[in-house]
C-alpha positions in Angstrom: 36.9 -25.4 -28.7 34.4 -23.1 -27.0 33.7 -23.9 -23.4 30.7 -21.6 -23.2 28.3 -24.6 -23.1 29.6 -25.3 -19.6 27.5 -22.3 -18.4 23.7 -22.7 -18.1 21.6 -21.2 -20.9 20.3 -18.4 -18.7 23.9 -17.3 -17.9 24.9 -17.3 -21.6 21.9 -15.2 -22.4 22.9 -12.4 -20.0 23.8 -9.0 -21.5 26.5 -7.7 -19.2 25.9 -4.4 -17.3 27.3 -1.4 -19.0 28.6 1.2 -16.5 29.2 4.9 -17.3 32.4 5.7 -19.3 35.4 6.2 -16.9 37.2 9.5 -17.1 40.6 7.8 -17.7 39.2 5.8 -20.7 37.7 8.8 -22.3 41.0 10.8 -21.8 43.0 8.1 -23.5 40.5 7.8 -26.4 40.3 11.5 -27.1 43.9 12.4 -26.2 42.7 14.8 -23.5 43.8 15.5 -20.0 41.7 13.9 -17.3 41.5 17.3 -15.7 39.6 18.6 -18.7 36.9 16.0 -18.5 33.8 16.0 -16.3 31.8 12.9 -15.6 28.1 13.3 -15.1 27.1 9.8 -16.0 27.1 7.6 -12.9 25.2 9.8 -10.3 28.3 10.3 -8.1 28.4 13.1 -5.6 30.1 16.1 -7.2 31.3 17.2 -3.7 33.2 14.0 -3.3 33.0 12.3 0.1 32.8 13.5 3.7 36.2 14.8 4.8 35.6 12.8 8.0 35.2 9.6 5.9 38.4 10.4 3.9 40.4 11.1 7.1 39.1 7.9 8.7 40.1 5.8 5.7 43.5 7.4 5.4 44.2 6.7 9.1 43.3 3.0 8.5 45.7 2.5 5.6 48.4 0.9 7.8 46.0 -2.0 8.6 45.4 -3.1 5.0 47.6 -6.3 5.6 44.9 -7.6 7.9 41.6 -9.2 7.0 38.8 -6.7 7.2 37.7 -5.5 10.6 35.1 -2.9 11.4 31.8 -4.7 10.8 30.8 -4.3 14.5 31.5 -0.6 14.4 29.7 -0.1 11.1 26.7 -2.1 12.2 26.6 0.0 15.4 26.6 3.2 13.3 23.8 1.8 11.1 21.9 0.7 14.2 22.1 4.1 15.7 20.9 5.7 12.5 18.0 3.3 11.8 17.1 2.1 15.2 17.6 -1.6 14.4 19.7 -4.3 16.1 22.8 -5.7 14.4 21.0 -9.0 13.5 18.7 -7.1 11.2 21.6 -5.7 9.1 23.6 -7.2 6.3 26.6 -5.5 4.9 27.3 -5.5 1.2 30.0 -4.7 -1.4 27.7 -1.9 -2.6 23.9 -2.2 -2.6 24.3 -4.2 -5.8 25.7 -7.0 -3.6 22.6 -6.9 -1.4 20.4 -7.1 -4.4 22.3 -10.1 -5.8 22.4 -11.8 -2.4 18.6 -11.5 -2.2 18.3 -13.1 -5.7 20.7 -15.9 -4.8 19.0 -16.6 -1.5 15.4 -16.5 -2.6 15.2 -17.0 -6.3 15.8 -20.2 -8.4 14.8 -21.8 -11.7 11.0 -21.9 -11.8 10.6 -18.8 -9.6 10.0 -15.3 -10.7 10.7 -11.7 -9.7 8.5 -8.7 -10.6 10.0 -5.3 -11.5 9.1 -2.3 -13.5 10.0 -1.3 -17.1 12.7 1.4 -16.9 14.0 0.1 -13.6 17.6 -0.5 -12.4 19.4 -3.0 -14.7 20.6 -5.1 -11.8 17.1 -6.4 -11.1 16.8 -8.4 -14.3 20.5 -9.3 -14.2 20.4 -10.8 -10.7 17.1 -12.6 -11.5 18.4 -14.1 -14.7 21.8 -15.1 -13.1 20.0 -17.6 -10.9 17.7 -19.0 -13.6 14.6 -17.3 -12.4 12.1 -15.5 -14.6 11.7 -11.7 -14.7 8.2 -10.3 -15.0 8.6 -6.8 -16.4 5.6 -4.6 -15.7 5.0 -1.7 -18.1 5.8 1.6 -16.5 3.3 4.4 -15.7 4.7 7.8 -16.6 8.2 6.3 -16.6 7.8 5.0 -13.0 6.5 2.1 -11.0 2.9 1.2 -11.7 2.1 -0.3 -8.3 -1.4 -1.6 -9.2 -0.1 -3.3 -12.3 2.9 -4.8 -10.4 0.5 -6.2 -7.8 -1.5 -7.9 -10.5 1.6 -9.3 -12.1 2.5 -11.3 -9.1 1.7 -15.0 -9.7 2.2 -18.3 -7.9 5.8 -18.4 -8.9 6.7 -15.0 -7.7 9.2 -14.8 -4.8 10.5 -11.2 -5.0 9.3 -7.8 -6.1 12.0 -5.2 -6.7 11.2 -1.5 -6.4 13.6 1.5 -6.5 12.3 4.7 -4.9 13.3 7.1 -6.3 13.7 5.1 -9.4 16.8 4.8 -11.5 17.2 5.8 -14.4 14.0 7.9 -14.5 14.1 9.6 -11.1 10.4 9.0 -10.6 9.0 8.7 -7.0 6.2 6.9 -5.2 4.9 8.8 -2.1 5.4 6.9 1.1 1.7 6.3 1.9 1.1 4.8 -1.6 4.2 2.5 -1.2 3.0 1.4 2.3 -0.4 0.6 0.9 1.2 -1.5 -1.9 3.4 -3.5 0.5 0.3 -4.2 2.7 -1.4 -5.7 -0.4 1.5 -7.9 -1.5 1.1 -11.6 -0.5 2.9 -12.3 2.8 4.9 -15.1 1.1 6.4 -12.6 -1.5 9.4 -10.5 -0.6 9.4 -6.8 -1.4 12.9 -5.4 -1.9 12.9 -1.6 -1.6 16.0 -0.1 -3.1 16.6 3.3 -1.5 19.8 4.2 -3.2 18.7 7.8 -3.7 16.6 8.4 -0.6 19.0 10.9 0.9 18.1 13.3 -1.9 14.4 13.4 -1.1 13.0 16.7 0.1 11.7 17.0 3.6 8.1 17.0 2.2 8.7 13.7 0.4 10.9 11.9 2.9 9.5 8.9 4.8 11.0 6.3 7.1 10.6 2.7 5.9 12.6 1.3 8.8 9.5 1.6 10.9 7.7 -0.7 8.4 9.9 -3.7 9.1 8.0 -4.7 12.2 4.7 -4.5 10.3 6.0 -6.2 7.1 8.3 -9.2 7.8 8.5 -9.7 4.1 10.2 -6.3 3.5 13.9 -5.9 2.7 15.4 -2.4 2.3 18.7 -1.8 0.5 20.9 1.3 1.0 24.1 2.5 -0.6 26.8 4.9 0.4 27.8 5.3 -3.3 25.5 8.3 -4.0 24.9 11.1 -1.5 27.7 9.7 0.8 30.3 9.8 -2.0 31.9 6.4 -1.3 31.2 4.8 -4.8 34.9 3.9 -5.1 34.9 1.9 -1.9 31.8 -0.1 -2.7 29.8 -0.2 0.5 26.1 -0.7 1.1 23.8 -2.5 3.5 20.5 -4.3 3.7 17.8 -4.1 6.4 15.2 -6.7 7.2 13.9 -9.2 9.7 16.5 -11.2 11.6 15.2 -14.3 9.9 15.7 -13.0 6.4 19.0 -11.4 7.1 20.2 -14.7 8.7 19.3 -16.5 5.5 21.2 -14.0 3.4 24.2 -14.2 5.7 24.5 -17.9 4.8 25.4 -17.0 1.2 27.3 -13.8 1.9 31.0 -14.3 1.4 33.2 -13.8 4.4 34.9 -10.4 4.3 32.7 -9.2 1.4 33.3 -5.6 2.5 36.8 -4.3 2.7 38.2 -2.6 5.9 38.7 0.9 4.4 35.1 0.9 3.2 33.7 0.0 6.6 35.9 2.6 8.4 35.0 5.3 5.9 31.3 4.4 6.0 31.2 4.5 9.8 32.5 8.1 9.7 30.3 9.1 6.8 27.1 8.0 8.5 27.9 10.4 11.4 28.5 13.4 9.1 25.0 14.8 8.8 26.3 18.2 7.7 27.9 16.7 4.6 24.6 15.2 3.5 22.7 18.4 4.2 25.2 20.3 2.0 25.1 17.6 -0.7 21.3 17.8 -0.8 21.4 21.7 -1.0 23.9 21.6 -4.0 21.7 18.9 -5.7 18.5 20.8 -5.2 19.9 24.1 -6.5 21.5 22.3 -9.5 18.2 20.4 -10.2 16.1 23.6 -10.3 18.7 25.4 -12.5 18.8 22.6 -15.1 15.1 22.2 -15.1 14.7 25.9 -15.8 17.4 25.6 -18.6 15.6 22.7 -20.2 12.3 24.5 -20.0 13.7 27.6 -21.7 15.1 25.4 -24.5 11.9 23.2 -24.9 13.9 20.1 -23.9 11.6 17.5 -22.4 12.6 15.8 -19.2 11.3 13.5 -16.6 10.8 15.3 -13.3 13.3 13.7 -10.9 13.5 13.2 -7.1 17.1 11.9 -7.3 20.5 13.4 -8.2 20.1 13.2 -12.0 17.7 14.2 -14.8 16.8 12.0 -17.7 16.0 14.3 -20.7 14.6 13.7 -24.2 17.0 14.4 -27.1 16.5 13.5 -30.8 19.5 11.6 -32.1 20.5 10.9 -28.5 23.4 8.6 -29.4 25.0 11.3 -31.7 24.5 14.0 -29.0 26.2 11.7 -26.5 29.2 11.3 -28.7 29.3 15.1 -29.4 29.3 15.8 -25.7 32.0 13.1 -25.2 34.3 14.8 -27.7 33.8 18.0 -25.6 34.9 16.2 -22.5 31.5 15.9 -21.0 30.4 12.4 -20.1 26.7 11.7 -19.6 24.8 8.4 -19.7 22.9 7.0 -22.7 19.9 5.0 -21.5 19.1 3.2 -24.8 19.9 -0.1 -22.9 16.8 0.6 -20.7 14.6 0.9 -23.8 14.8 4.7 -23.9 16.8 5.4 -27.1 15.8 9.0 -27.3 16.9 9.9 -23.8 20.1 10.8 -22.0 20.7 10.9 -18.3 22.8 13.6 -16.7 24.0 13.7 -13.1 23.5 17.0 -11.2 27.0 18.4 -10.7 28.4 21.5 -9.2 27.3 24.9 -10.5 30.4 25.0 -12.8 29.9 21.5 -14.0 26.2 22.1 -14.8 27.1 25.2 -16.7 29.7 23.4 -18.7 27.3 20.6 -19.5 24.7 23.0 -20.7 27.2 24.9 -22.9 28.3 21.6 -24.4 24.7 20.5 -25.0 23.9 23.8 -26.7 26.8 23.3 -29.0 25.9 19.7 -29.8 22.3 20.7 -30.6 23.5 23.5 -32.8 26.1 21.5 -34.7 23.8 18.5 -35.1 20.7 20.7 -35.8 18.5 18.9 -33.2 
């Protein structure tokens, strides 16, 4: 007898999140060595993590028998970087945890959340998981159409989710436009600004939303250390907002939701500005190189402000499989409603060259 009926309808209707293919799984499937496979599917930092973060985590290994400590030190590091007191910070098991905590705290059956077409898959998942309704706004040039999103807000709307830069398309809303949008959102509607890729913004595009928190008490900002900081395997992120909103979220946050090694590594990583500068340099060079290669080959792509490029490819699913058999893992985005596109993470120069060589072979073999 099936017990699925014990779960609410809105839970049974959820399509589980599909992550990028792990290297170990692909190696087993293809009978290849893991060393012969490169993963450019999940927007991880090809340089790894800050050596300072790795050393700090290694030094803390002997304390793994104890419940997690380090929240005070990590919050102090975040406070120093963002100029906010500890009561305006919530730690999460990755920024996904922050997004889900927002949904659990402020959404419920009968409420709605607004987000864009082609936006991060966790927004609809977190919304549906609490029985709320997702209002999907058609994208504009594959990115957030802020005017349309504002018009989509109705009496039931409690939350608006915006990723900037956006995943999986890499599109970007300039700071002044985003500020103007938040100013026009009703004060009883929360704006959740997902800044998972903000470290990759150029100096010309960068803006500081932390300063907006005083002006907009309905603003919540989520950050992750999974991308530029290279700590995806440790699952660590944090949210910023008013003390009132963070206090409400903390009521639902599980005790010890962040592990000790993650907090220790994150504290060290946040202090290593040189590592972020180098990560941005490698990313910028790789981005320009791949853009030029795509242009030379007449491959259409969405200009990106993050650490990946989403490019158009006929028979994308077949091309993905062909790349996989060559030991190159990229990310299909058909689940985002983009069946003719693939997303590739910017890697090292050697990884980018290997990806392009494999892509050229796939196109030649498949005649696309």
